C-alpha positions as CSV (number, residue, x, y, z in Angstrom):
1,M,-27.3,60.1,21.1
2,I,-26.1,56.8,19.8
3,P,-22.5,56.9,18.6
4,P,-22.0,55.8,15.0
5,T,-20.8,52.3,14.7
6,C,-17.6,51.4,12.9
7,P,-17.7,48.5,10.5
8,L,-15.6,45.6,11.6
9,L,-12.5,45.0,9.6
10,P,-12.3,41.6,8.0
11,P,-9.9,39.3,9.8
12,E,-6.5,38.7,8.3
13,K,-6.3,35.4,6.6
14,R,-2.6,35.4,5.8
15,I,0.5,36.7,7.6
16,P,2.5,39.3,5.6
17,F,5.6,37.7,4.2
18,F,7.9,40.3,5.8
19,R,6.5,39.5,9.2
20,S,6.5,35.7,8.9
21,A,9.0,33.2,10.1
22,R,9.9,32.3,6.6
23,F,11.2,35.7,5.9
24,D,13.3,35.7,9.1
25,I,14.8,32.3,8.1
26,L,15.5,33.4,4.6
27,L,17.1,36.6,5.8
28,F,19.3,34.6,8.3
29,I,20.4,32.2,5.6
30,V,21.3,35.1,3.2
31,V,23.3,36.8,6.0
32,L,25.0,33.5,6.8
33,L,26.0,32.9,3.2
34,L,27.3,36.4,2.8
35,S,29.3,36.1,6.0
36,G,30.7,32.8,4.8
37,L,31.7,34.3,1.5
38,V,33.5,37.2,3.2
39,F,35.2,34.9,5.6
40,H,36.3,32.6,2.8
41,L,37.8,35.6,0.9
42,L,39.6,36.8,3.9
43,M,41.1,33.4,4.7
44,D,42.3,33.0,1.1
45,S,44.0,36.3,1.0
46,G,47.5,37.2,2.1
47,E,49.2,35.5,5.1
48,A,45.9,34.3,6.4
49,Q,45.5,31.8,3.6
50,Y,43.7,28.6,4.8
51,P,43.9,25.3,2.9
52,W,40.2,24.6,2.3
53,D,39.4,20.9,1.7
54,W,35.7,20.6,1.0
55,E,36.2,17.4,-1.0
56,T,36.7,15.4,2.3
57,V,33.6,16.7,4.0
58,P,30.8,14.8,2.2
59,Q,32.0,11.4,3.4
60,Y,31.2,12.6,7.0
61,I,27.6,13.4,5.9
62,I,26.7,10.5,3.7
63,S,28.9,7.8,2.1
64,H,28.5,5.0,-0.4
65,A,30.1,1.7,0.5
66,D,29.4,-2.0,-0.4
67,G,26.8,-0.9,-3.0
68,H,24.5,1.0,-0.6
69,W,24.4,4.5,1.0
70,Q,25.1,4.9,4.7
71,A,25.0,7.8,7.1
72,G,28.2,9.5,7.9
73,L,29.4,10.5,11.4
74,L,27.7,13.9,11.3
75,L,24.3,12.4,10.3
76,Q,24.7,9.7,13.0
77,G,25.3,12.5,15.5
78,L,22.3,14.4,14.2
79,G,20.2,11.3,14.8
80,I,21.3,11.2,18.4
81,T,20.7,15.0,18.8
82,L,17.1,14.7,17.4
83,Q,16.4,11.7,19.7
84,I,17.5,13.6,22.8
85,A,15.8,16.8,21.7
86,A,12.5,15.1,20.9
87,V,12.3,13.2,24.2
88,S,13.5,16.2,26.2
89,L,10.9,18.4,24.5
90,V,8.1,16.2,25.7
91,G,9.6,16.1,29.1
92,A,10.1,19.8,29.3
93,F,6.5,20.5,28.3
94,F,5.2,18.0,30.9
95,V,7.4,19.5,33.6
96,G,6.5,23.0,32.6
97,L,2.8,22.3,32.6
98,V,2.9,20.5,36.0
99,T,5.0,23.3,37.5
100,A,2.7,26.0,36.2
101,L,-0.4,24.3,37.7
102,L,1.5,23.9,41.1
103,R,2.3,27.6,41.1
104,R,-1.4,28.3,40.7
105,S,-2.4,25.9,43.4
106,D,-4.0,26.9,46.6
107,A,-1.7,24.7,48.6
108,P,1.3,26.7,50.0
109,A,3.6,23.7,49.9
110,A,2.9,23.1,46.2
111,R,3.7,26.8,45.4
112,F,6.8,26.7,47.5
113,L,8.2,23.5,45.8
114,A,7.4,24.9,42.3
115,T,9.1,28.2,43.1
116,L,12.1,26.5,44.6
117,Y,12.5,24.3,41.5
118,L,12.2,27.4,39.2
119,E,14.8,29.4,41.1
120,V,17.3,26.6,41.3
121,S,16.9,25.5,37.7
122,R,17.0,29.0,36.1
123,N,19.9,30.3,38.2
124,T,22.3,27.4,37.6
125,P,24.1,26.7,34.3
126,L,22.8,23.8,32.2
127,L,26.3,22.2,32.1
128,I,26.4,22.1,36.0
129,Q,23.0,20.4,36.0
130,I,24.2,17.9,33.4
131,F,27.2,17.0,35.5
132,F,25.2,16.8,38.8
133,I,22.6,14.5,37.3
134,Y,25.1,12.2,35.6
135,F,27.9,12.1,38.1
136,V,25.9,12.5,41.3
137,L,22.4,11.1,40.7
138,G,23.4,8.8,37.9
139,P,25.3,6.2,40.0
140,V,22.7,6.3,42.7
141,L,19.6,6.0,40.5
142,G,21.2,4.0,37.7
143,I,20.8,6.7,35.0
144,N,22.8,6.2,31.9
145,R,24.2,9.0,29.7
146,F,21.2,9.3,27.4
147,W,18.6,9.6,30.2
148,A,20.9,11.9,32.2
149,A,21.0,14.3,29.2
150,V,17.2,14.0,28.7
151,L,16.5,14.6,32.4
152,S,18.9,17.6,32.5
153,L,17.4,19.3,29.4
154,S,13.8,18.5,30.5
155,C,14.4,20.1,33.9
156,F,16.3,23.1,32.6
157,D,14.0,24.0,29.7
158,G,10.9,22.9,31.7
159,A,11.5,25.8,34.1
160,Y,11.2,28.3,31.3
161,A,8.2,26.4,29.8
162,A,6.5,26.7,33.1
163,E,6.5,30.4,33.0
164,I,5.2,30.3,29.4
165,F,2.3,28.0,30.5
166,R,1.6,30.1,33.5
167,S,1.4,33.4,31.6
168,G,-0.8,31.7,28.9
169,I,-3.2,30.3,31.5
170,E,-3.4,33.7,33.3
171,S,-4.1,35.4,30.0
172,V,-7.5,33.6,29.9
173,G,-10.0,35.7,31.7
174,R,-11.5,34.6,35.0
175,G,-14.9,34.9,33.3
176,Q,-14.1,31.9,31.2
177,F,-13.8,29.7,34.3
178,E,-17.0,31.1,35.7
179,A,-18.9,30.6,32.4
180,A,-17.8,27.0,32.1
181,K,-18.8,26.4,35.8
182,S,-22.2,28.0,35.2
183,L,-22.8,25.6,32.2
184,G,-22.1,22.6,34.5
185,L,-18.8,21.6,32.9
186,S,-16.4,19.5,34.9
187,P,-13.0,20.9,35.7
188,W,-11.4,18.4,33.2
189,I,-13.8,19.4,30.4
190,T,-13.2,23.1,31.3
191,W,-9.5,22.8,30.9
192,Q,-9.7,20.6,27.8
193,K,-12.4,22.4,25.8
194,V,-12.1,26.0,27.1
195,I,-8.9,27.0,28.8
196,I,-6.3,25.2,26.9
197,P,-7.6,26.1,23.4
198,L,-7.7,29.8,24.4
199,A,-4.3,29.7,26.0
200,L,-2.7,27.8,23.2
201,R,-2.7,30.7,20.7
202,N,-0.8,32.8,23.3
203,I,1.8,30.3,24.4
204,L,2.6,28.7,21.0
205,P,5.0,31.4,19.8
206,P,7.2,31.5,23.0
207,L,7.0,27.6,23.2
208,A,8.4,27.5,19.7
209,S,11.3,29.7,20.7
210,Q,11.9,27.6,23.7
211,S,11.9,24.4,21.5
212,I,14.6,25.9,19.3
213,S,16.6,26.8,22.4
214,L,16.3,23.3,23.6
215,V,17.7,21.9,20.3
216,K,20.7,24.3,20.6
217,D,21.1,23.5,24.3
218,S,21.5,19.8,23.5
219,A,25.0,20.6,22.1
220,L,26.2,20.5,25.7
221,V,25.4,16.8,26.2
222,G,28.7,16.0,24.6
223,A,30.3,16.9,27.9
224,I,29.3,13.5,29.2
225,A,30.6,11.6,26.2
226,I,27.4,11.5,24.2
227,F,28.3,11.5,20.5
228,D,25.7,14.0,19.3
229,L,26.2,16.3,16.3
230,T,28.5,18.7,18.1
231,Q,30.6,16.0,19.7
232,Q,31.0,14.1,16.3
233,G,32.1,17.4,14.8
234,K,34.8,17.7,17.5
235,M,36.0,14.1,16.9
236,I,36.2,14.7,13.1
237,I,38.2,17.9,13.6
238,A,40.6,16.2,16.0
239,D,41.3,13.5,13.3
240,T,41.3,15.7,10.1
241,Y,42.0,19.3,11.3
242,L,39.2,20.5,9.0
243,T,38.2,23.1,11.6
244,F,36.3,25.6,9.6
245,E,34.7,23.2,7.1
246,I,33.3,20.9,9.8
247,W,32.0,23.7,12.0
248,L,30.4,25.5,9.1
249,V,28.6,22.2,8.1
250,V,27.6,21.5,11.7
251,G,26.2,25.1,12.0
252,A,24.3,24.7,8.7
253,I,22.7,21.4,10.0
254,Y,21.6,23.1,13.2
255,I,20.1,26.0,11.1
256,A,18.3,23.5,8.9
257,V,16.8,21.7,11.9
258,T,15.7,24.9,13.6
259,A,14.3,26.3,10.3
260,V,12.1,23.3,9.8
261,L,10.9,23.5,13.4
262,S,10.1,27.2,13.0
263,L,8.2,26.6,9.8
264,T,6.2,23.8,11.4
265,V,5.3,25.9,14.4
266,S,4.3,28.8,12.1
267,V,1.9,26.5,10.2
268,I,0.4,25.2,13.4
269,E,0.1,28.8,14.8
270,S,-1.8,29.9,11.7
271,R,-4.2,27.1,12.1
272,V,-5.0,27.8,15.8
273,R,-5.2,31.6,15.4
274,L,-8.6,32.9,16.1
275,P,-10.1,35.4,13.7
């Protein structure tokens, strides 16, 4: 007896709004605004009254002088943060991919080196790695502050990216490799046309989360006197004592950057998703 066949359901063309990254971002912003409102009311009541001074803040974002607009200290720090994060992101993905391939290698020495790197990088704080690369390796190899920060972030987040790449590659069935080999495809074409496209839809969401973590991790580079967004905020607070105003603005800028990154990855993910 032939079992009755079930009609295939049509593939989803759109992600429901309440399951999308846009809803998560919107909900986070609403919660942040409500928390800020409650905090503002508490600070303005009773003995905990705080002298808010929002009129001074805009000049640290953007200012108008000599007939033209110029970026304030916070935007200048944001530019440095984005530079470090962008270069470190490329480095982390490269390190992660190479490490993932080494872990899948048939050579025991390659697997040992990859495992040793992963254990050391994931089990030591990022701040310690920044200090080690800048103060120990920097004078020997001639690495300046910028590249010390990039190398630290690339190695630290590359260790987590390696596990993401490895799990994505292993999610592709062995039969895909055998099918490509039976068709006479070279290893390079197999990886380029078969394995990577299939693995991409599985590794893209965790890679997006790791990219956002890298942007937030970049706040630690101020420890080696890099005037990124967080460090510029500290300098402004030291001069003006606008503690809550500046930190709220700095936090809002980080939220805006990570929100744009999340939306971008969400669009890319919807394009590469298979039906």
